[in-house]
VOGU-3710 file (C-alpha; in Angstrom, 3 decimals, decimal comma):
1> mnqglniliv> -8,162/-28,179/7,239  -10,288/-31,309/6,949  -10,406/-33,029/3,659  -13,647/-32,505/1,921  -16,419/-34,910/0,921  -17,123/-36,382/-2,442  -20,759/-35,323/-2,981  -23,031/-36,322/-5,809  -25,852/-33,742/-6,266  -28,998/-34,814/-8,281
11> dddrrmtrtl> -31,613/-32,485/-9,429  -33,541/-32,097/-12,747  -32,989/-28,299/-12,231  -29,612/-27,721/-13,719  -29,369/-24,176/-12,177  -29,925/-25,636/-8,834  -27,008/-28,320/-9,247  -24,713/-25,705/-10,755  -25,298/-23,180/-8,006  -25,097/-25,701/-5,200
21> gdiltmsght> -22,116/-27,191/-6,738  -20,314/-23,997/-6,854  -21,036/-23,290/-3,215  -19,906/-26,719/-1,956  -16,663/-26,623/-4,120  -15,777/-23,283/-2,742  -16,241/-24,879/0,799  -13,713/-27,552/0,039  -15,715/-30,356/-1,283  -15,622/-32,263/-4,584
31> vteassgsea> -18,983/-32,219/-6,388  -20,337/-34,223/-9,206  -23,590/-33,205/-10,823  -26,431/-35,396/-12,277  -29,787/-34,086/-13,731  -31,742/-37,408/-13,329  -31,750/-40,538/-11,268  -30,435/-42,665/-14,313  -27,472/-40,332/-14,718  -26,822/-40,467/-10,951
41> lekangfafd> -26,629/-44,401/-11,009  -24,390/-44,275/-13,869  -21,929/-42,090/-12,168  -22,256/-44,001/-8,855  -21,406/-47,198/-10,815  -18,044/-45,821/-11,569  -17,112/-43,807/-8,402  -17,460/-44,141/-4,581  -19,184/-41,092/-3,263  -19,312/-40,153/0,331
51> cvltdikmpe> -22,762/-38,621/0,250  -25,601/-37,956/-2,171  -27,994/-34,936/-1,886  -30,899/-35,394/-4,207  -34,153/-33,741/-5,139  -37,061/-35,930/-4,051  -39,462/-35,139/-6,949  -38,019/-35,704/-10,418  -39,163/-36,942/-13,697  -38,547/-40,815/-14,327
61> mngvelhrrl> -37,175/-41,432/-10,959  -37,957/-39,875/-7,546  -35,338/-39,429/-4,666  -36,561/-42,409/-2,725  -36,294/-44,764/-5,639  -32,841/-43,493/-6,416  -31,850/-44,175/-2,842  -33,232/-47,946/-3,319  -31,188/-48,332/-6,329  -28,057/-46,729/-4,827
71> rdiqpglpvl> -28,093/-49,101/-1,986  -27,508/-51,942/-4,450  -24,550/-50,179/-5,801  -23,018/-48,681/-2,796  -24,555/-50,128/0,402  -24,404/-47,718/3,322  -24,101/-44,602/1,113  -25,673/-41,695/3,007  -28,536/-40,220/0,850  -30,073/-36,850/1,766
81> lmtayaadel> -33,256/-35,562/0,208  -34,219/-31,995/-0,892  -37,750/-30,993/-1,081  -40,033/-28,019/-1,495  -43,011/-29,905/-0,017  -43,384/-29,786/3,769  -45,618/-32,910/4,133  -45,168/-35,769/1,685  -45,659/-39,424/1,798  -42,291/-39,954/-0,143
91> irqgltegva> -40,416/-38,160/2,670  -42,024/-40,490/5,370  -41,152/-43,527/3,018  -37,700/-42,390/2,558  -36,900/-41,891/6,119  -38,346/-45,390/7,066  -36,218/-46,897/4,290  -32,998/-45,387/5,537  -32,605/-42,049/4,151  -30,455/-40,110/6,358
101> gvfdkpldin> -32,390/-36,792/6,406  -34,399/-34,181/4,454  -33,509/-30,493/3,665  -36,322/-28,262/2,777  -36,048/-25,887/-0,183  -35,163/-23,137/-0,348  -32,087/-24,461/1,182  -30,557/-23,033/4,268  -27,013/-22,830/2,830  -25,211/-22,257/6,200
111> yllgffnslv> -27,074/-25,159/7,810  -26,314/-27,422/4,915  -22,457/-26,511/5,042  -22,451/-27,020/8,756  -23,844/-30,449/8,332  -21,279/-31,459/5,571  -18,485/-30,089/7,834  -19,601/-32,109/10,785  -19,868/-35,256/8,611  -16,343/-34,885/7,518
121> khrtivivdd> -15,325/-34,912/11,192  -17,239/-37,969/12,053  -15,693/-40,570/9,814  -12,922/-42,173/11,819  -12,994/-45,891/12,593  -10,555/-47,074/15,391  -9,322/-50,636/15,351  -7,980/-51,888/18,594  -6,390/-55,390/17,828  -2,969/-56,742/18,285
131> dpafcktldd> -2,859/-58,689/14,985  -1,050/-56,281/12,365  -2,195/-58,340/9,485  -5,885/-58,336/10,549  -5,623/-54,419/11,117  -4,125/-53,949/7,669  -6,605/-55,933/5,732  -9,495/-54,204/7,703  -7,870/-50,816/7,272  -7,742/-51,422/3,390
141> ilsrrgfkvm> -11,541/-52,533/3,227  -12,708/-49,696/5,242  -10,447/-46,940/3,672  -11,771/-48,078/0,231  -15,251/-47,218/1,413  -14,184/-43,769/2,484  -13,541/-44,199/6,196  -10,499/-42,729/7,914  -8,940/-45,614/9,908  -6,795/-45,436/13,107
151> qinsphnmdt> -5,023/-48,539/14,225  -4,091/-49,247/17,846  -2,138/-52,527/18,274  -1,752/-52,388/21,985  -3,891/-50,795/24,839  -0,420/-49,485/26,171  -0,675/-47,065/23,199  -4,237/-46,144/23,874  -5,071/-42,808/25,396  -8,764/-42,446/25,696
161> dmltsgvqti> -8,283/-38,639/25,336  -7,449/-39,482/21,592  -10,848/-40,779/20,960  -12,174/-37,323/19,983  -15,609/-36,549/18,711  -14,514/-37,389/15,299  -14,365/-41,201/16,080  -17,575/-42,841/14,789  -16,985/-46,414/15,906  -14,386/-48,582/17,744
171> lldmklngfn> -13,725/-52,193/16,728  -12,296/-53,747/19,847  -10,774/-57,215/20,012  -11,698/-58,897/23,206  -8,460/-60,789/23,853  -5,290/-58,617/23,400  -1,818/-59,483/24,514  -1,842/-59,092/28,359  -5,129/-57,365/28,379  -8,841/-58,242/28,555
181> gldvlkrirv> -10,916/-56,240/25,930  -13,624/-55,971/28,603  -11,279/-53,857/30,787  -10,344/-51,663/27,856  -14,087/-51,111/27,128  -14,658/-50,166/30,830  -12,001/-47,561/30,347  -13,622/-46,103/27,224  -16,977/-46,068/28,932  -15,684/-43,779/31,618
191> qyptlpviiv> -15,239/-40,962/29,087  -17,486/-41,937/26,384  -20,635/-43,724/27,711  -22,447/-43,906/24,404  -19,634/-44,128/21,752  -20,385/-47,138/19,592  -17,910/-49,909/20,260  -18,191/-53,335/18,250  -16,355/-56,029/20,073  -14,759/-58,841/17,997
201> tahrqemsda> -13,090/-62,120/19,023  -11,957/-65,407/17,717  -12,662/-67,070/21,068  -16,502/-67,517/21,185  -16,571/-69,916/24,084  -13,594/-68,855/26,138  -14,726/-65,212/26,026  -18,562/-65,806/26,487  -18,734/-64,280/29,909  -16,688/-61,189/28,959
211> iqaaleinay> -18,772/-60,723/25,804  -21,960/-60,811/27,879  -20,548/-58,482/30,297  -19,429/-56,031/27,510  -22,922/-56,056/25,972  -24,409/-55,287/29,408  -22,361/-51,992/29,492  -23,544/-50,877/26,016  -21,149/-52,599/23,536  -22,972/-52,042/20,274
221> aclykpleip> -22,558/-55,573/18,838  -20,406/-58,567/18,848  -18,735/-60,124/15,716  -16,745/-63,274/15,522  -13,493/-63,905/13,568  -13,012/-64,444/10,847  -15,311/-61,445/10,352  -18,186/-61,454/8,039  -17,306/-58,249/6,142  -20,907/-57,732/4,869
231> kllqllsevq> -22,200/-57,862/8,542  -19,559/-55,495/9,691  -20,354/-52,949/6,914  -24,101/-53,279/7,753  -23,313/-52,486/11,508  -21,208/-49,506/10,425  -23,971/-48,376/8,095  -26,545/-48,326/11,067  -24,194/-46,364/13,182  -23,505/-43,999/10,481
241> lenlrsllkr> -27,256/-43,493/9,816  -27,840/-42,767/13,709  -24,791/-40,559/13,746  -26,214/-38,387/10,663  -29,596/-38,121/11,982  -28,145/-36,910/15,296  -26,123/-34,301/13,465  -29,160/-33,087/11,529  -30,917/-32,504/14,776  -28,389/-30,116/16,118
//
């Protein structure tokens, strides 16, 4: 069974948070409840959540403002809005600013549970790099932010069949022992034409032609070593947002 999510539920209707919390807990998730935006911020300051589900219209602080404030505390934290209002300027504003999606009240519980179960499965980052120290450092950073990390130190050990639908992003070094990262990317593209692959390299000039060729076959982005971690996390947040929105459309 997949490990559940740590979910923060925010609603000024305590009966709503309690009922929803009980349902999600019974489904294997860990739930923290908050009855206001300020309480939610206080809890987020002390704990790294996987997802926030918040009512959009609350006294003191609405769900969109809460999303803005949460970005400063936990950049990239997925925020979902709940609303009883079909058309609202706040909804449009929230989606423009990076809210992952909107659930209409009364909630379709089966749809909500299905979404969270899909989210659990789409959390793996694959690092393909022959530098064990680099892999471990990046593994530690990403694991602390709630990602599941898979390390592949040699393309010899890489079976593209292992890149199941649970993989969110691949970080691929462009210069591996005896292998060109471009060739590895081409192998990946045969089975996974749209899977986000971020290429990384410490050899900007030497690998310039290969980098250009990789971008032409839909590499998501290129980062240079030593990695700027904030830039990497921003890219992963963008991929995650696109992924979440695609899950909500299913």
